[in-house]
N, CA, C and O atoms as a GROMACS GRO file, in nm:
protein
  536
    1MET      N    1   2.045 -13.548   7.925
    1MET     CA    2   1.929 -13.624   7.968
    1MET      C    3   1.866 -13.558   8.091
    1MET      O    4   1.743 -13.544   8.097
    2ALA      N    5   1.947 -13.518   8.188
    2ALA     CA    6   1.893 -13.455   8.309
    2ALA      C    7   1.820 -13.326   8.275
    2ALA      O    8   1.716 -13.297   8.333
    3ALA      N    9   1.875 -13.247   8.181
    3ALA     CA   10   1.811 -13.122   8.141
    3ALA      C   11   1.677 -13.149   8.076
    3ALA      O   12   1.581 -13.076   8.100
    4THR      N   13   1.667 -13.252   7.994
    4THR     CA   14   1.542 -13.288   7.929
    4THR      C   15   1.438 -13.328   8.033
    4THR      O   16   1.323 -13.284   8.025
    5TYR      N   17   1.476 -13.409   8.130
    5TYR     CA   18   1.384 -13.451   8.236
    5TYR      C   19   1.339 -13.331   8.317
    5TYR      O   20   1.222 -13.321   8.354
    6PHE      N   21   1.431 -13.240   8.346
    6PHE     CA   22   1.400 -13.121   8.424
    6PHE      C   23   1.292 -13.039   8.353
    6PHE      O   24   1.196 -12.995   8.416
    7HIS      N   25   1.307 -13.019   8.221
    7HIS     CA   26   1.209 -12.942   8.146
    7HIS      C   27   1.074 -13.012   8.143
    7HIS      O   28   0.970 -12.947   8.154
    8LYS      N   29   1.074 -13.145   8.127
    8LYS     CA   30   0.948 -13.219   8.126
    8LYS      C   31   0.879 -13.205   8.263
    8LYS      O   32   0.757 -13.190   8.270
    9CYS      N   33   0.957 -13.210   8.368
    9CYS     CA   34   0.902 -13.195   8.503
    9CYS      C   35   0.844 -13.054   8.518
    9CYS      O   36   0.736 -13.038   8.575
   10ASN      N   37   0.914 -12.953   8.466
   10ASN     CA   38   0.864 -12.816   8.472
   10ASN      C   39   0.734 -12.802   8.396
   10ASN      O   40   0.641 -12.735   8.442
   11PHE      N   41   0.726 -12.864   8.278
   11PHE     CA   42   0.603 -12.857   8.199
   11PHE      C   43   0.487 -12.918   8.276
   11PHE      O   44   0.378 -12.862   8.281
   12SER      N   45   0.511 -13.031   8.336
   12SER     CA   46   0.408 -13.101   8.411
   12SER      C   47   0.364 -13.018   8.532
   12SER      O   48   0.245 -13.003   8.558
   13GLN      N   49   0.460 -12.966   8.606
   13GLN     CA   50   0.428 -12.884   8.722
   13GLN      C   51   0.355 -12.756   8.681
   13GLN      O   52   0.257 -12.717   8.745
   14ALA      N   53   0.403 -12.692   8.575
   14ALA     CA   54   0.341 -12.569   8.528
   14ALA      C   55   0.197 -12.595   8.482
   14ALA      O   56   0.107 -12.515   8.508
   15PHE      N   57   0.176 -12.707   8.414
   15PHE     CA   58   0.042 -12.744   8.368
   15PHE      C   59  -0.051 -12.763   8.487
   15PHE      O   60  -0.161 -12.707   8.488
   16GLU      N   61  -0.009 -12.840   8.586
   16GLU     CA   62  -0.093 -12.867   8.703
   16GLU      C   63  -0.121 -12.740   8.782
   16GLU      O   64  -0.232 -12.718   8.830
   17LEU      N   65  -0.021 -12.658   8.795
   17LEU     CA   66  -0.036 -12.533   8.868
   17LEU      C   67  -0.132 -12.439   8.796
   17LEU      O   68  -0.220 -12.379   8.858
   18ARG      N   69  -0.114 -12.426   8.666
   18ARG     CA   70  -0.203 -12.340   8.589
   18ARG      C   71  -0.347 -12.391   8.594
   18ARG      O   72  -0.441 -12.312   8.603
   19ARG      N   73  -0.364 -12.522   8.589
   19ARG     CA   74  -0.498 -12.579   8.596
   19ARG      C   75  -0.562 -12.550   8.732
   19ARG      O   76  -0.681 -12.516   8.738
   20ALA      N   77  -0.485 -12.564   8.839
   20ALA     CA   78  -0.538 -12.535   8.973
   20ALA      C   79  -0.578 -12.388   8.984
   20ALA      O   80  -0.682 -12.356   9.042
   21ILE      N   81  -0.498 -12.300   8.930
   21ILE     CA   82  -0.529 -12.156   8.934
   21ILE      C   83  -0.653 -12.127   8.850
   21ILE      O   84  -0.743 -12.056   8.895
   22ASP      N   85  -0.658 -12.182   8.730
   22ASP     CA   86  -0.771 -12.156   8.641
   22ASP      C   87  -0.903 -12.206   8.698
   22ASP      O   88  -1.008 -12.146   8.676
   23ARG      N   89  -0.899 -12.316   8.771
   23ARG     CA   90  -1.021 -12.375   8.826
   23ARG      C   91  -1.060 -12.316   8.961
   23ARG      O   92  -1.167 -12.348   9.014
   24SER      N   93  -0.976 -12.232   9.016
   24SER     CA   94  -1.001 -12.182   9.150
   24SER      C   95  -1.105 -12.071   9.150
   24SER      O   96  -1.126 -12.001   9.051
   25GLY      N   97  -1.168 -12.058   9.264
   25GLY     CA   98  -1.262 -11.950   9.289
   25GLY      C   99  -1.256 -11.917   9.437
   25GLY      O  100  -1.196 -11.990   9.515
   26GLN      N  101  -1.316 -11.808   9.474
   26GLN     CA  102  -1.309 -11.762   9.612
   26GLN      C  103  -1.374 -11.861   9.708
   26GLN      O  104  -1.317 -11.894   9.812
   27GLY      N  105  -1.492 -11.909   9.674
   27GLY     CA  106  -1.560 -12.004   9.762
   27GLY      C  107  -1.578 -11.948   9.902
   27GLY      O  108  -1.631 -11.838   9.920
   28GLU      N  109  -1.534 -12.024  10.002
   28GLU     CA  110  -1.547 -11.985  10.143
   28GLU      C  111  -1.431 -11.897  10.192
   28GLU      O  112  -1.430 -11.856  10.308
   29MET      N  113  -1.334 -11.870  10.105
   29MET     CA  114  -1.218 -11.790  10.145
   29MET      C  115  -1.253 -11.643  10.154
   29MET      O  116  -1.345 -11.595  10.086
   30THR      N  117  -1.179 -11.572  10.237
   30THR     CA  118  -1.189 -11.426  10.238
   30THR      C  119  -1.117 -11.375  10.113
   30THR      O  120  -1.050 -11.451  10.044
   31ILE      N  121  -1.132 -11.248  10.085
   31ILE     CA  122  -1.062 -11.188   9.971
   31ILE      C  123  -0.911 -11.206   9.988
   31ILE      O  124  -0.842 -11.244   9.893
   32LEU      N  125  -0.860 -11.181  10.108
   32LEU     CA  126  -0.717 -11.194  10.132
   32LEU      C  127  -0.670 -11.338  10.114
   32LEU      O  128  -0.565 -11.362  10.055
   33GLN      N  129  -0.745 -11.433  10.164
   33GLN     CA  130  -0.708 -11.574  10.148
   33GLN      C  131  -0.708 -11.614  10.001
   33GLN      O  132  -0.617 -11.684   9.954
   34TYR      N  133  -0.809 -11.570   9.928
   34TYR     CA  134  -0.818 -11.601   9.785
   34TYR      C  135  -0.701 -11.539   9.709
   34TYR      O  136  -0.638 -11.604   9.626
   35PHE      N  137  -0.674 -11.412   9.736
   35PHE     CA  138  -0.562 -11.343   9.670
   35PHE      C  139  -0.430 -11.410   9.705
   35PHE      O  140  -0.344 -11.426   9.617
   36THR      N  141  -0.411 -11.450   9.829
   36THR     CA  142  -0.287 -11.518   9.870
   36THR      C  143  -0.271 -11.650   9.797
   36THR      O  144  -0.161 -11.684   9.752
   37PHE      N  145  -0.380 -11.726   9.784
   37PHE     CA  146  -0.376 -11.851   9.709
   37PHE      C  147  -0.330 -11.826   9.565
   37PHE      O  148  -0.240 -11.893   9.515
   38LEU      N  149  -0.394 -11.728   9.500
   38LEU     CA  150  -0.357 -11.697   9.361
   38LEU      C  151  -0.212 -11.649   9.352
   38LEU      O  152  -0.137 -11.693   9.265
   39SER      N  153  -0.174 -11.558   9.441
   39SER     CA  154  -0.038 -11.502   9.437
   39SER      C  155   0.068 -11.610   9.453
   39SER      O  156   0.168 -11.611   9.381
   40ASN      N  157   0.046 -11.699   9.548
   40ASN     CA  158   0.143 -11.808   9.568
   40ASN      C  159   0.152 -11.895   9.444
   40ASN      O  160   0.262 -11.935   9.404
   41GLY      N  161   0.040 -11.926   9.383
   41GLY     CA  162   0.041 -12.006   9.260
   41GLY      C  163   0.111 -11.933   9.148
   41GLY      O  164   0.191 -11.993   9.075
   42TRP      N  165   0.084 -11.805   9.132
   42TRP     CA  166   0.148 -11.728   9.026
   42TRP      C  167   0.299 -11.716   9.048
   42TRP      O  168   0.376 -11.721   8.951
   43LYS      N  169   0.341 -11.700   9.171
   43LYS     CA  170   0.486 -11.693   9.199
   43LYS      C  171   0.554 -11.824   9.162
   43LYS      O  172   0.661 -11.824   9.101
   44ARG      N  173   0.492 -11.935   9.198
   44ARG     CA  174   0.548 -12.066   9.163
   44ARG      C  175   0.550 -12.084   9.012
   44ARG      O  176   0.646 -12.138   8.957
   45LEU      N  177   0.444 -12.041   8.946
   45LEU     CA  178   0.435 -12.052   8.800
   45LEU      C  179   0.541 -11.965   8.733
   45LEU      O  180   0.605 -12.008   8.637
   46ASP      N  181   0.560 -11.843   8.782
   46ASP     CA  182   0.665 -11.755   8.727
   46ASP      C  183   0.801 -11.820   8.738
   46ASP      O  184   0.884 -11.808   8.647
   47HIS      N  185   0.825 -11.888   8.848
   47HIS     CA  186   0.954 -11.955   8.870
   47HIS      C  187   0.975 -12.068   8.769
   47HIS      O  188   1.088 -12.092   8.725
   48LEU      N  189   0.868 -12.136   8.733
   48LEU     CA  190   0.879 -12.250   8.642
   48LEU      C  191   0.891 -12.209   8.495
   48LEU      O  192   0.945 -12.284   8.414
   49GLN      N  193   0.842 -12.092   8.462
   49GLN     CA  194   0.846 -12.049   8.323
   49GLN      C  195   0.978 -11.984   8.290
   49GLN      O  196   1.044 -11.925   8.376
   50ASP      N  197   1.016 -11.996   8.164
   50ASP     CA  198   1.148 -11.945   8.126
   50ASP      C  199   1.139 -11.838   8.017
   50ASP      O  200   1.215 -11.841   7.920
   51TYR      N  201   1.047 -11.743   8.033
   51TYR     CA  202   1.034 -11.634   7.936
   51TYR      C  203   1.154 -11.541   7.950
   51TYR      O  204   1.186 -11.493   8.059
   52LYS      N  205   1.218 -11.516   7.840
   52LYS     CA  206   1.334 -11.426   7.838
   52LYS      C  207   1.306 -11.316   7.735
   52LYS      O  208   1.310 -11.341   7.615
   53PRO      N  209   1.279 -11.193   7.783
   53PRO     CA  210   1.249 -11.084   7.689
   53PRO      C  211   1.371 -11.049   7.605
   53PRO      O  212   1.485 -11.059   7.650
   54VAL      N  213   1.344 -11.006   7.482
   54VAL     CA  214   1.451 -10.967   7.392
   54VAL      C  215   1.502 -10.827   7.427
   54VAL      O  216   1.621 -10.799   7.417
   55CYS      N  217   1.411 -10.740   7.468
   55CYS     CA  218   1.449 -10.602   7.502
   55CYS      C  219   1.358 -10.552   7.616
   55CYS      O  220   1.257 -10.615   7.646
   56PRO      N  221   1.394 -10.441   7.677
   56PRO     CA  222   1.313 -10.387   7.788
   56PRO      C  223   1.166 -10.361   7.749
   56PRO      O  224   1.076 -10.377   7.832
   57THR      N  225   1.142 -10.321   7.625
   57THR     CA  226   1.005 -10.296   7.580
   57THR      C  227   0.925 -10.426   7.583
   57THR      O  228   0.810 -10.427   7.624
   58ASP      N  229   0.987 -10.535   7.538
   58ASP     CA  230   0.921 -10.666   7.543
   58ASP      C  231   0.888 -10.703   7.687
   58ASP      O  232   0.778 -10.751   7.716
   59SER      N  233   0.982 -10.680   7.776
   59SER     CA  234   0.963 -10.714   7.917
   59SER      C  235   0.848 -10.635   7.978
   59SER      O  236   0.764 -10.692   8.048
   60ALA      N  237   0.844 -10.505   7.952
   60ALA     CA  238   0.738 -10.420   8.007
   60ALA      C  239   0.602 -10.460   7.950
   60ALA      O  240   0.503 -10.466   8.023
   61GLY      N  241   0.597 -10.486   7.821
   61GLY     CA  242   0.473 -10.527   7.758
   61GLY      C  243   0.423 -10.660   7.811
   61GLY      O  244   0.303 -10.678   7.833
   62TYR      N  245   0.515 -10.752   7.831
   62TYR     CA  246   0.478 -10.883   7.882
   62TYR      C  247   0.426 -10.872   8.025
   62TYR      O  248   0.324 -10.932   8.060
   63ARG      N  249   0.496 -10.794   8.109
   63ARG     CA  250   0.451 -10.776   8.248
   63ARG      C  251   0.312 -10.713   8.253
   63ARG      O  252   0.229 -10.752   8.335
   64LYS      N  253   0.285 -10.616   8.165
   64LYS     CA  254   0.154 -10.552   8.161
   64LYS      C  255   0.047 -10.653   8.119
   64LYS      O  256  -0.062 -10.655   8.176
   65PHE      N  257   0.078 -10.736   8.020
   65PHE     CA  258  -0.015 -10.838   7.974
   65PHE      C  259  -0.046 -10.938   8.085
   65PHE      O  260  -0.162 -10.971   8.109
   66VAL      N  261   0.058 -10.985   8.153
   66VAL     CA  262   0.041 -11.082   8.261
   66VAL      C  263  -0.043 -11.021   8.374
   66VAL      O  264  -0.131 -11.087   8.428
   67GLU      N  265  -0.016 -10.897   8.408
   67GLU     CA  266  -0.092 -10.828   8.512
   67GLU      C  267  -0.241 -10.821   8.475
   67GLU      O  268  -0.327 -10.844   8.559
   68GLN      N  269  -0.270 -10.789   8.350
   68GLN     CA  270  -0.408 -10.781   8.304
   68GLN      C  271  -0.478 -10.917   8.315
   68GLN      O  272  -0.591 -10.926   8.362
   69VAL      N  273  -0.409 -11.023   8.272
   69VAL     CA  274  -0.466 -11.157   8.282
   69VAL      C  275  -0.494 -11.193   8.427
   69VAL      O  276  -0.596 -11.255   8.457
   70ARG      N  277  -0.405 -11.156   8.516
   70ARG     CA  278  -0.421 -11.187   8.658
   70ARG      C  279  -0.534 -11.107   8.722
   70ARG      O  280  -0.605 -11.158   8.808
   71VAL      N  281  -0.552 -10.983   8.681
   71VAL     CA  282  -0.666 -10.904   8.730
   71VAL      C  283  -0.795 -10.971   8.685
   71VAL      O  284  -0.888 -10.985   8.764
   72PHE      N  285  -0.801 -11.011   8.559
   72PHE     CA  286  -0.921 -11.078   8.508
   72PHE      C  287  -0.949 -11.207   8.584
   72PHE      O  288  -1.064 -11.235   8.619
   73LYS      N  289  -0.846 -11.286   8.612
   73LYS     CA  290  -0.864 -11.413   8.684
   73LYS      C  291  -0.914 -11.385   8.826
   73LYS      O  292  -1.006 -11.452   8.873
   74PHE      N  293  -0.854 -11.289   8.892
   74PHE     CA  294  -0.898 -11.254   9.027
   74PHE      C  295  -1.046 -11.216   9.027
   74PHE      O  296  -1.124 -11.266   9.109
   75LEU      N  297  -1.084 -11.127   8.937
   75LEU     CA  298  -1.223 -11.082   8.930
   75LEU      C  299  -1.318 -11.196   8.894
   75LEU      O  300  -1.427 -11.206   8.950
   76GLU      N  301  -1.276 -11.280   8.802
   76GLU     CA  302  -1.360 -11.391   8.758
   76GLU      C  303  -1.388 -11.488   8.871
   76GLU      O  304  -1.496 -11.546   8.877
   77GLY      N  305  -1.291 -11.507   8.960
   77GLY     CA  306  -1.306 -11.603   9.068
   77GLY      C  307  -1.378 -11.553   9.191
   77GLY      O  308  -1.405 -11.631   9.283
   78LEU      N  309  -1.411 -11.424   9.195
   78LEU     CA  310  -1.481 -11.370   9.311
   78LEU      C  311  -1.623 -11.425   9.318
   78LEU      O  312  -1.684 -11.458   9.216
   79ASN      N  313  -1.674 -11.434   9.438
   79ASN     CA  314  -1.812 -11.478   9.459
   79ASN      C  315  -1.909 -11.378   9.398
   79ASN      O  316  -1.874 -11.262   9.375
   80VAL      N  317  -2.030 -11.423   9.374
   80VAL     CA  318  -2.133 -11.342   9.310
   80VAL      C  319  -2.162 -11.213   9.387
   80VAL      O  320  -2.196 -11.111   9.326
   81VAL      N  321  -2.150 -11.216   9.519
   81VAL     CA  322  -2.180 -11.095   9.598
   81VAL      C  323  -2.086 -10.980   9.562
   81VAL      O  324  -2.114 -10.865   9.595
   82PHE      N  325  -1.975 -11.011   9.496
   82PHE     CA  326  -1.879 -10.907   9.457
   82PHE      C  327  -1.897 -10.863   9.312
   82PHE      O  328  -1.807 -10.801   9.255
   83ASP      N  329  -2.013 -10.893   9.252
   83ASP     CA  330  -2.042 -10.846   9.116
   83ASP      C  331  -2.030 -10.695   9.103
   83ASP      O  332  -1.979 -10.647   9.002
   84PRO      N  333  -2.076 -10.616   9.203
   84PRO     CA  334  -2.060 -10.470   9.190
   84PRO      C  335  -1.913 -10.428   9.180
   84PRO      O  336  -1.881 -10.334   9.107
   85VAL      N  337  -1.825 -10.495   9.252
   85VAL     CA  338  -1.682 -10.463   9.246
   85VAL      C  339  -1.630 -10.497   9.106
   85VAL      O  340  -1.557 -10.420   9.045
   86ARG      N  341  -1.668 -10.614   9.059
   86ARG     CA  342  -1.625 -10.660   8.926
   86ARG      C  343  -1.668 -10.559   8.821
   86ARG      O  344  -1.588 -10.520   8.736
   87SER      N  345  -1.793 -10.516   8.826
   87SER     CA  346  -1.846 -10.420   8.729
   87SER      C  347  -1.773 -10.286   8.739
   87SER      O  348  -1.739 -10.225   8.637
   88ARG      N  349  -1.750 -10.241   8.862
   88ARG     CA  350  -1.683 -10.112   8.882
   88ARG      C  351  -1.541 -10.116   8.825
   88ARG      O  352  -1.500 -10.023   8.755
   89VAL      N  353  -1.467 -10.222   8.855
   89VAL     CA  354  -1.328 -10.232   8.808
   89VAL      C  355  -1.324 -10.242   8.656
   89VAL      O  356  -1.243 -10.174   8.592
   90LEU      N  357  -1.409 -10.325   8.598
   90LEU     CA  358  -1.408 -10.342   8.453
   90LEU      C  359  -1.463 -10.221   8.379
   90LEU      O  360  -1.438 -10.205   8.260
   91GLY      N  361  -1.537 -10.136   8.449
   91GLY     CA  362  -1.591 -10.016   8.387
   91GLY      C  363  -1.499  -9.895   8.393
   91GLY      O  364  -1.534  -9.788   8.343
   92MET      N  365  -1.383  -9.911   8.454
   92MET     CA  366  -1.289  -9.798   8.465
   92MET      C  367  -1.225  -9.769   8.330
   92MET      O  368  -1.216  -9.856   8.243
   93ASP      N  369  -1.180  -9.645   8.313
   93ASP     CA  370  -1.114  -9.606   8.189
   93ASP      C  371  -0.985  -9.685   8.166
   93ASP      O  372  -0.955  -9.725   8.054
   94ALA      N  373  -0.910  -9.707   8.274
   94ALA     CA  374  -0.788  -9.787   8.267
   94ALA      C  375  -0.800  -9.898   8.370
   94ALA      O  376  -0.842  -9.875   8.483
   95LEU      N  377  -0.764 -10.018   8.331
   95LEU     CA  378  -0.771 -10.131   8.424
   95LEU      C  379  -0.674 -10.109   8.538
   95LEU      O  380  -0.556 -10.082   8.515
   96PRO      N  381  -0.721 -10.119   8.661
   96PRO     CA  382  -0.630 -10.098   8.774
   96PRO      C  383  -0.532 -10.214   8.788
   96PRO      O  384  -0.549 -10.319   8.724
   97SER      N  385  -0.432 -10.194   8.870
   97SER     CA  386  -0.336 -10.301   8.898
   97SER      C  387  -0.406 -10.410   8.978
   97SER      O  388  -0.517 -10.390   9.029
   98LEU      N  389  -0.343 -10.524   8.988
   98LEU     CA  390  -0.398 -10.634   9.066
   98LEU      C  391  -0.414 -10.591   9.212
   98LEU      O  392  -0.516 -10.622   9.274
   99GLN      N  393  -0.316 -10.522   9.266
   99GLN     CA  394  -0.324 -10.476   9.406
   99GLN      C  395  -0.443 -10.383   9.426
   99GLN      O  396  -0.512 -10.392   9.528
  100GLU      N  397  -0.467 -10.295   9.330
  100GLU     CA  398  -0.581 -10.203   9.342
  100GLU      C  399  -0.713 -10.279   9.333
  100GLU      O  400  -0.806 -10.248   9.407
  101ALA      N  401  -0.723 -10.376   9.243
  101ALA     CA  402  -0.845 -10.456   9.230
  101ALA      C  403  -0.874 -10.532   9.360
  101ALA      O  404  -0.988 -10.541   9.404
  102VAL      N  405  -0.768 -10.586   9.419
  102VAL     CA  406  -0.783 -10.657   9.547
  102VAL      C  407  -0.830 -10.560   9.654
  102VAL      O  408  -0.917 -10.593   9.735
  103ALA      N  409  -0.774 -10.440   9.656
  103ALA     CA  410  -0.813 -10.340   9.756
  103ALA      C  411  -0.961 -10.302   9.741
  103ALA      O  412  -1.030 -10.286   9.841
  104TYR      N  413  -1.010 -10.287   9.619
  104TYR     CA  414  -1.152 -10.257   9.597
  104TYR      C  415  -1.238 -10.369   9.655
  104TYR      O  416  -1.338 -10.344   9.722
  105ALA      N  417  -1.199 -10.493   9.627
  105ALA     CA  418  -1.277 -10.608   9.676
  105ALA      C  419  -1.270 -10.616   9.829
  105ALA      O  420  -1.371 -10.644   9.893
  106GLN      N  421  -1.154 -10.590   9.886
  106GLN     CA  422  -1.142 -10.594  10.032
  106GLN      C  423  -1.227 -10.485  10.098
  106GLN      O  424  -1.288 -10.507  10.202
  107ASN      N  425  -1.231 -10.368  10.037
  107ASN     CA  426  -1.314 -10.260  10.091
  107ASN      C  427  -1.461 -10.300  10.090
  107ASN      O  428  -1.533 -10.274  10.186
  108GLU      N  429  -1.505 -10.363   9.983
  108GLU     CA  430  -1.644 -10.410   9.976
  108GLU      C  431  -1.669 -10.519  10.079
  108GLU      O  432  -1.775 -10.523  10.142
  109GLU      N  433  -1.572 -10.608  10.096
  109GLU     CA  434  -1.585 -10.716  10.195
  109GLU      C  435  -1.598 -10.656  10.336
  109GLU      O  436  -1.682 -10.700  10.414
  110ARG      N  437  -1.515 -10.559  10.368
  110ARG     CA  438  -1.522 -10.492  10.499
  110ARG      C  439  -1.656 -10.422  10.518
  110ARG      O  440  -1.717 -10.429  10.625
  111ARG      N  441  -1.702 -10.356  10.414
  111ARG     CA  442  -1.830 -10.286  10.421
  111ARG      C  443  -1.943 -10.386  10.447
  111ARG      O  444  -2.030 -10.361  10.530
  112ARG      N  445  -1.940 -10.497  10.376
  112ARG     CA  446  -2.044 -10.600  10.394
  112ARG      C  447  -2.037 -10.659  10.535
  112ARG      O  448  -2.140 -10.681  10.599
  113PHE      N  449  -1.917 -10.685  10.581
  113PHE     CA  450  -1.899 -10.744  10.714
  113PHE      C  451  -1.948 -10.649  10.822
  113PHE      O  452  -2.010 -10.692  10.920
  114ALA      N  453  -1.923 -10.521  10.805
  114ALA     CA  454  -1.963 -10.421  10.904
  114ALA      C  455  -2.114 -10.404  10.910
  114ALA      O  456  -2.168 -10.369  11.016
  115THR      N  457  -2.184 -10.429  10.800
  115THR     CA  458  -2.329 -10.408  10.798
  115THR      C  459  -2.408 -10.534  10.830
  115THR      O  460  -2.530 -10.527  10.846
  116LEU      N  461  -2.342 -10.649  10.839
  116LEU     CA  462  -2.411 -10.773  10.873
  116LEU      C  463  -2.432 -10.782  11.024
  116LEU      O  464  -2.341 -10.750  11.100
  117PRO      N  465  -2.551 -10.825  11.067
  117PRO     CA  466  -2.570 -10.843  11.212
  117PRO      C  467  -2.484 -10.959  11.260
  117PRO      O  468  -2.467 -11.059  11.190
  118SER      N  469  -2.432 -10.946  11.376
  118SER     CA  470  -2.345 -11.048  11.432
  118SER      C  471  -2.428 -11.168  11.478
  118SER      O  472  -2.522 -11.154  11.555
  119ALA      N  473  -2.391 -11.286  11.428
  119ALA     CA  474  -2.463 -11.409  11.466
  119ALA      C  475  -2.441 -11.440  11.613
  119ALA      O  476  -2.531 -11.490  11.680
  120SER      N  477  -2.322 -11.409  11.664
  120SER     CA  478  -2.293 -11.442  11.804
  120SER      C  479  -2.374 -11.353  11.900
  120SER      O  480  -2.416 -11.400  12.005
  121SER      N  481  -2.397 -11.225  11.864
  121SER     CA  482  -2.475 -11.139  11.952
  121SER      C  483  -2.621 -11.181  11.951
  121SER      O  484  -2.690 -11.168  12.052
  122ASP      N  485  -2.671 -11.232  11.837
  122ASP     CA  486  -2.808 -11.282  11.832
  122ASP      C  487  -2.823 -11.402  11.923
  122ASP      O  488  -2.922 -11.415  11.994
  123ARG      N  489  -2.726 -11.492  11.920
  123ARG     CA  490  -2.732 -11.612  12.002
  123ARG      C  491  -2.723 -11.577  12.151
  123ARG      O  492  -2.795 -11.635  12.232
  124SER      N  493  -2.635 -11.484  12.187
  124SER     CA  494  -2.620 -11.450  12.328
  124SER      C  495  -2.747 -11.384  12.381
  124SER      O  496  -2.784 -11.405  12.496
  125ALA      N  497  -2.813 -11.305  12.300
  125ALA     CA  498  -2.938 -11.241  12.344
  125ALA      C  499  -3.045 -11.345  12.363
  125ALA      O  500  -3.126 -11.333  12.456
  126LEU      N  501  -3.049 -11.447  12.278
  126LEU     CA  502  -3.148 -11.552  12.294
  126LEU      C  503  -3.119 -11.636  12.418
  126LEU      O  504  -3.210 -11.679  12.488
  127GLY      N  505  -2.992 -11.660  12.442
  127GLY     CA  506  -2.952 -11.743  12.556
  127GLY      C  507  -2.980 -11.678  12.690
  127GLY      O  508  -3.001 -11.748  12.789
  128SER      N  509  -2.980 -11.544  12.696
  128SER     CA  510  -3.000 -11.476  12.822
  128SER      C  511  -3.145 -11.430  12.842
  128SER      O  512  -3.179 -11.374  12.947
  129ALA      N  513  -3.228 -11.453  12.743
  129ALA     CA  514  -3.370 -11.410  12.758
  129ALA      C  515  -3.439 -11.500  12.858
  129ALA      O  516  -3.419 -11.622  12.858
  130PRO      N  517  -3.521 -11.440  12.944
  130PRO     CA  518  -3.594 -11.521  13.043
  130PRO      C  519  -3.694 -11.611  12.973
  130PRO      O  520  -3.750 -11.574  12.869
  131SER      N  521  -3.715 -11.727  13.028
  131SER     CA  522  -3.812 -11.819  12.968
  131SER      C  523  -3.952 -11.781  13.013
  131SER      O  524  -3.969 -11.712  13.113
  132ARG      N  525  -4.051 -11.826  12.940
  132ARG     CA  526  -4.190 -11.795  12.975
  132ARG      C  527  -4.237 -11.878  13.091
  132ARG      O  528  -4.335 -11.843  13.157
  133ASP      N  529  -4.168 -11.988  13.118
  133ASP     CA  530  -4.211 -12.078  13.226
  133ASP      C  531  -4.183 -12.020  13.364
  133ASP      O  532  -4.240 -12.065  13.463
  134GLY      N  533  -4.098 -11.924  13.372
  134GLY     CA  534  -4.080 -11.865  13.502
  134GLY      C  535  -3.939 -11.850  13.536
  134GLY      O  536  -3.907 -11.801  13.644
   0.00000   0.00000   0.00000
């Protein structure tokens, strides 16, 4: 009875976790925060699932399949401003690893951040400008 309840609990947890991951998107998170959210969910999901490969070939094939699905999910959840990264990654001859896809997105995020004018420097310049009244 305890084993049956345990499996039902695992199914329920796995379902909720998978749903949270599937519905997630980057939103206001940085690339690193979004990737960390996904990674933590995937680690918990891996722990709940009980896939047992029959042979090493099955295991390698399954890991490759899971990696591909996770790369697709990561790319799908990125904000629209990262469409060029998504296109570049999906246009490659071989799909990169999840870590490589994240690195491409982080590089684009850094590039965008470096080219944006700083809001704080704009405010400080306005605050220190002399008034017209004297």
